[in-house]
C-alpha positions in Angstrom: 7.4 19.7 -14.6 9.8 16.9 -13.7 9.8 15.3 -10.3 12.5 13.1 -8.7 10.8 11.2 -5.9 12.2 9.2 -2.9 10.4 6.5 -0.9 11.9 4.9 2.2 9.1 4.6 4.7 9.5 0.9 5.4 11.3 -1.9 3.6 11.3 -0.7 -0.1 13.9 1.7 -1.4 12.5 3.4 -4.4 13.4 6.3 -6.7 11.6 7.7 -9.7 11.6 10.4 -12.2 8.1 11.4 -13.2 6.8 14.1 -15.6 3.7 15.8 -14.2 1.4 18.3 -15.8 -2.3 19.3 -16.1 -2.7 20.9 -12.7 -5.4 19.8 -10.2 -8.2 19.8 -12.7 -6.7 17.2 -15.0 -3.4 15.8 -13.6 -1.4 13.5 -15.9 1.8 11.7 -15.2 4.4 10.0 -17.3 6.8 7.6 -15.7 10.3 8.2 -17.1 12.1 5.9 -14.7 11.1 3.9 -11.6 13.6 1.8 -9.6 12.8 -0.2 -6.5 15.0 -2.3 -4.3 13.1 -4.8 -2.2 14.3 -5.9 1.2 12.1 -9.0 1.5 15.0 -11.4 1.6 16.8 -9.4 4.3 13.8 -9.4 6.7 12.2 -12.8 5.8 14.3 -14.8 8.4 12.9 -12.5 11.1 9.3 -12.8 10.1 8.9 -9.1 9.7 10.7 -5.8 9.2 13.6 -5.1 11.5 13.9 -1.2 11.6 17.7 -1.1 12.0 18.3 -3.5 9.2 15.8 -1.6 7.0 17.7 1.6 7.7 21.0 0.0 6.8 19.6 -1.3 3.5 18.2 2.1 2.6 21.5 3.7 3.3 23.2 1.2 1.0 20.5 1.2 -1.7 19.9 4.9 -2.2 23.2 5.8 -3.8 23.1 2.7 -5.9 19.6 3.4 -7.3 20.5 7.0 -7.8 23.5 6.0 -9.9 21.3 3.9 -12.0 18.6 6.6 -12.3 21.0 9.3 -13.6 23.3 7.1 -15.5 27.1 6.9 -15.5 27.6 10.6 -15.5 26.6 13.2 -12.9 23.5 15.2 -14.0 25.4 18.4 -13.2 28.5 17.5 -15.2 29.3 19.2 -18.5 29.1 15.9 -20.3 25.8 14.8 -18.7 23.4 12.7 -20.7 21.3 14.9 -23.0 18.1 13.0 -22.2 18.4 13.6 -18.4 15.6 16.0 -17.5 15.9 19.1 -15.4 14.4 18.4 -12.0 11.9 20.9 -10.6 10.8 19.1 -7.5 12.3 16.5 -5.1 9.4 14.7 -3.4 10.4 12.7 -0.4 8.3 10.7 2.0 8.4 12.1 5.5 5.7 9.9 7.1 4.1 7.9 8.3 6.5 5.0 8.5 9.6 3.9 10.4 11.4 7.0 11.4 15.0 5.6 11.0 14.0 4.7 7.5 12.3 8.0 6.7 15.4 10.0 7.9 17.5 8.1 5.3 15.3 9.4 2.5 15.1 12.9 3.9 18.9 13.3 4.3 19.5 11.8 0.8 17.1 14.3 -0.7 19.0 17.1 1.0 22.3 15.7 -0.2 21.3 15.4 -3.9 19.7 18.8 -3.9 22.9 20.3 -2.7 25.1 18.4 -5.0 23.0 18.0 -8.1 19.7 19.9 -8.1 20.2 23.3 -6.3 17.2 24.8 -8.1 14.8 22.0 -7.2 12.4 22.5 -4.4 12.1 19.7 -1.8 8.5 18.7 -1.1 7.9 16.7 2.2 5.3 14.2 1.1 2.7 12.1 3.0 3.1 8.4 2.3 -0.6 7.8 2.7 -1.4 10.4 0.1 0.9 8.5 -2.3 -1.4 5.5 -1.9 -4.5 7.7 -2.2 -3.5 9.2 -5.5 -1.8 6.1 -7.0 -4.9 5.6 -9.1 -3.8 8.6 -11.2 -0.7 6.8 -12.4 -0.8 5.4 -16.0 -2.6 2.1 -16.3 -2.5 -0.6 -19.0 -6.3 -0.8 -19.4 -7.1 2.8 -18.4 -10.3 4.6 -19.0 -10.3 8.3 -18.8 -12.2 9.7 -15.8 -13.1 13.4 -15.5 -12.2 14.6 -12.0 -15.5 16.5 -11.6 -19.1 15.9 -10.6 -19.2 12.8 -12.9 -16.5 11.2 -10.7 -17.0 12.7 -7.3 -18.0 12.0 -4.6 -16.0 8.8 -4.3 -15.3 6.4 -1.5 -11.7 5.2 -1.1 -10.5 2.2 0.9 -6.8 2.5 1.7 -5.7 -0.9 3.0 -2.1 -1.8 3.7 0.2 -3.4 6.2 0.0 -0.5 8.6 -3.3 1.1 7.7 -6.9 0.4 7.0 -8.7 3.7 6.3 -12.1 4.5 4.7 -12.3 8.0 3.1 -14.9 10.1 1.5 -13.5 12.2 -1.3 -15.5 15.2 -2.5 -12.7 16.3 -4.8 -9.1 15.5 -5.4 -8.0 17.5 -2.5 -11.2 17.7 -0.3 -11.7 14.5 1.7 -12.5 13.3 5.2 -11.8 10.1 7.1 -15.0 8.0 7.7 -13.3 5.3 9.7 -10.2 3.3 10.3 -8.9 0.2 12.1 -9.1 0.2 15.9 -6.3 -2.2 16.2 -4.5 -4.4 13.6 -4.5 -3.2 10.0 -5.8 -5.7 7.5 -2.3 -6.3 6.0 -0.9 -6.7 9.5 -3.6 -9.4 10.2 -2.5 -11.2 7.0 1.1 -11.2 8.2 0.3 -12.5 11.7 -2.0 -15.3 10.4 0.6 -16.3 7.9 3.1 -16.7 10.8 0.6 -18.9 12.6 0.5 -21.1 9.6 4.3 -21.2 9.4 4.3 -19.2 6.1 7.2 -16.8 5.3 7.2 -13.0 5.3 5.5 -11.1 3.7 2.3 -12.9 4.7 -0.2 -11.3 2.3 0.9 -13.0 -0.9 1.5 -16.3 1.0 -2.0 -16.4 2.4 -3.4 -15.5 -1.0 -1.4 -18.2 -2.8 -2.3 -20.8 -0.2 -6.0 -19.8 -0.3 -6.0 -20.4 -4.1 -5.2 -24.1 -3.5 -8.5 -24.6 -1.6 -11.1 -24.7 -4.4 -14.0 -26.1 -2.3 -16.3 -24.0 -0.2 -14.6 -23.7 3.1 -16.3 -25.5 6.1 -14.6 -23.1 8.5 -16.5 -20.0 9.6 -14.5 -17.1 11.0 -16.2 -14.0 12.5 -16.6 -10.8 10.4 -15.7 -8.2 13.0 -17.8 -5.0 13.1 -19.4 -5.8 9.8 -22.8 -4.8 11.0 -21.7 -1.8 13.2 -23.2 1.5 12.0 -19.8 3.2 12.0 -17.0 2.7 9.5 -14.3 1.5 11.8 -12.6 -1.8 11.5 -11.0 -4.4 13.8 -9.0 -7.4 12.9 -7.4 -8.5 16.2 -10.5 -10.6 17.1 -10.4 -12.4 13.8 -6.7 -13.1 14.2 -7.5 -14.6 17.7 -10.3 -16.7 16.2 -7.8 -18.2 13.7 -5.4 -19.0 16.6 -8.1 -20.7 18.6 -9.1 -22.7 15.6 -5.6 -23.9 15.1 -5.2 -24.8 18.7 -8.4 -27.0 18.4 -7.0 -28.7 15.4 -3.6 -29.5 16.7 -2.6 -29.3 20.4 -3.8 -27.0 23.3 -0.2 -25.7 23.4 -0.3 -24.7 19.7 2.3 -22.1 18.7 3.6 -20.9 15.4 6.6 -23.0 16.0 4.6 -26.2 15.5 2.6 -24.8 12.6 3.9 -27.6 10.4 1.4 -29.9 12.2 -1.2 -28.3 10.0 -0.9 -29.7 6.4 -0.1 -27.0 3.8 -2.1 -28.8 1.0 -5.2 -31.0 1.0 -5.8 -33.4 3.8 -8.3 -36.1 4.6 -10.3 -33.6 6.5 -10.7 -30.0 5.0 -10.8 -28.7 8.6 -7.2 -29.7 9.0 -6.0 -28.1 5.8 -3.9 -24.9 6.1 -5.3 -23.9 2.7 -8.8 -24.0 4.1 -7.8 -21.9 7.0 -6.1 -19.3 4.7 -9.2 -19.3 2.4 -11.6 -18.8 5.3 -9.5 -16.0 6.9 -9.1 -14.2 3.6 -12.8 -14.5 2.9 -13.7 -13.0 6.2 -11.4 -10.0 5.7 -12.7 -9.4 2.2 -16.3 -9.6 3.3 -15.7 -6.9 6.0 -13.8 -4.6 3.7 -16.3 -4.9 0.8 -19.4 -4.6 2.9 -18.3 -1.4 4.8 -17.0 0.3 1.6 -20.2 -0.4 -0.3 -22.4 0.8 2.6 -20.4 4.0 2.7 -20.8 4.4 -1.1 -24.6 4.1 -0.7 -24.9 6.4 2.2 -22.9 9.2 0.6 -24.2 8.7 -2.9 -20.8 7.9 -4.3 -20.2 7.7 -8.0 -16.9 5.9 -7.8 -15.0 3.6 -5.5 -11.2 3.5 -5.2 -9.1 0.7 -3.8 -5.6 1.5 -2.8 -2.6 0.3 -0.7 -0.5 -2.8 -0.7 -3.3 -5.2 0.2 -5.2 -3.9 -2.9 -2.9 -6.2 -4.9 -4.9 -9.2 -3.5 -6.7 -10.6 -6.5 -9.6 -11.9 -4.5 -10.2 -8.5 -2.9 -10.0 -6.7 -6.3 -12.5 -9.2 -7.8 -14.9 -8.6 -4.9 -14.7 -4.9 -5.5 -15.0 -5.2 -9.2 -18.1 -7.3 -9.0 -19.8 -5.3 -6.3 -19.2 -1.9 -7.8 -20.5 -3.2 -11.2 -23.7 -4.4 -9.6 -24.2 -0.9 -8.1 -23.2 0.8 -11.4 -20.3 2.6 -9.8 -16.9 3.4 -11.3 -14.1 1.3 -9.8 -10.5 2.5 -9.8 -7.4 0.9 -8.6 -3.7 1.4 -9.6 -2.0 -1.3 -11.5 -0.6 -4.0 -9.2 3.0 -2.8 -9.6 1.9 0.5 -8.1 0.0 -0.9 -5.1 2.9 -1.5 -2.9 5.3 1.2 -1.7 7.0 2.9 -4.7 8.4 6.3 -5.6 6.0 6.9 -8.5 3.1 7.4 -6.1 5.2 9.7 -4.0 5.8 11.9 -7.1 2.0 12.1 -7.7 1.4 13.1 -4.0 4.3 15.5 -4.1 2.9 17.2 -7.2 -0.5 17.6 -5.7 1.0 18.9 -2.4 3.0 21.4 -4.4 0.0 22.7 -6.2 -2.1 22.9 -3.0 0.9 24.5 -1.2 0.6 21.9 1.5 3.4 22.4 4.0 4.8 19.6 6.0 8.0 19.9 8.0 11.1 18.3 6.5 11.5 15.8 9.2 10.4 12.2 9.9 7.0 11.9 11.4 6.3 8.2 12.0 2.7 8.7 13.0 1.7 11.2 10.3 -2.0 10.9 9.6 -3.9 11.1 6.3 
């Protein structure tokens, strides 16, 4: 089965053609083509994603990427490329995300179905399921995992710019939410702290890069919100505020992100005045909370595997923490390759395939607050 997938939930325009087979018991995916247009440079001057600009960029990028995807000739023309596959499904993200952006992908899916793929079925696809199932995509150093009692139950941490969710998965399609953030998502906290430090958008890679420059044990101690709470919810707004108060204490009482340049980017005479030390301490606090809660859930539910997914999963320090911790507990650890951690159409194809097999039915409309 060949799937053409479309992802436009936020600031990445992505199209893919994926070959899927194996059913729910042993799904396998081959990436025939994956194209993604980033909007980072468009939104960077504003310090975050501007919905109307993102919508405009999707509108511009979708036909350009589609042309590259299918080649110079139309896939329905008599002279079409012989290697262009028949498309069985059109998987398109319908939520959650920015609704003006989601609508661009939905309308484009309708357009190409009508003009090029009249036999293909449109599958409205949950963006969060894309992250959830991204571990099924091909990996460079992959080990084969049987999706049965040797693999399940598993605990999955889905951590991104908009979500921080802990899931118990009893099978590929049977799962329940154990907890989620009560305020800021982890990725959102990274972006906000980055702005406090005067770092450009997106903040996650900037914080990670700056933290690497601070090699000594940090002398700054930030709180680990809810780390000892019995539930599996998260909260990062208090940690964000603690960073702000610390920065105020190190500069002026009227500290704002506009005078963030008063905090040195690199080493300083006092580590407490180093932006790198702040970044390292903040990142360490977030990782401690995410790791502790995930592993506690794994122990409580006798998990055999742990999955890390979402854009924040690309953070090397977080991945290392999970790799070491799961190894100590003799748990399988899975996470998609870094190139599949962020928003991309390949993961939407995977989620669309599973939705098709399960006969999941979502309305073909943008739902910005769609849950997992």
